[in-house]
N, C-alpha and C positions, 0 to 999 in steps of 0.2 A: 504494500500500500504506500501511496505517496502522501503521507500526512506528516506535517512538520513535527519534530520533537517539541514537547511542551504542550501540545494540543490536548485539551480535556475532552474525554469521551464520556457519554452518559449511558448508564445501563438501562435499557428500555423497560424491563419489568419493574425496576425500582430506581427512578430518576435521581434519588438522593445519592446513589452510589456512582462514583466517578473514578475513572482511570486516566492517567497521563501517559501520552505516547512518549516512549524513550527513544526508539529508533525502529524503522521498518515496521514489523508487525509485533513489536514488543511494547508492553505497557507496564507502568508501575501501578500496582493496585494493592492497597493495604500493606505497604512496606516491602512488597516483593516485586521483582521483575518477572513478568509472565507473558506468555503468548495471549492473543485475544481469547482463545478457547480456554486456556488455563484460568484466566481472569474471570471469564463468564462462569466457569464451574465454581470457582471460589465465591463469586457474587451470589450465585444461586444458593449456596450453603448459607451465606449470610442472611438471606431472606427466608430461610427455612424450607427450601425446596432443593435438597441435595440431588445432584446428578453426577453420573460417572463420565458423561460426555456432553459436550455442547459445542455447536458451531458458533464460535465467538463473534464473527462478523455479523451474524443475524441478530445479535443482542446489543452490541455496542453502537451508539449513535454519535454522529458528528453533524453539526449544522442541521439537526432535525430529521436526519434519515439514517437508517442503519448503514453500517459499512458495506454490507452486501449490496444494498440499493445504490449507494454512492459509487461503488465499483462498476456496477452495470451502467449507470448513467454516464460515467466518465468514458466508457468504451463506445458509447453511441455517438 
């Protein structure tokens, strides 16, 4: 993903949870550097919905759209 380091991402199921882009597809979330998916799994645990897997870009939002939607729009 081409998102600048320092950009804040919002967790769609719980907008109070945010992650900060570190580089590429890595974010800092709750003091750890994780992939988008790893951060989503951890965020789901935080809101009481534990999961073993999660497609991170489907849940992290930037400028009001998920990273999955943003990636598709960028390709068009």
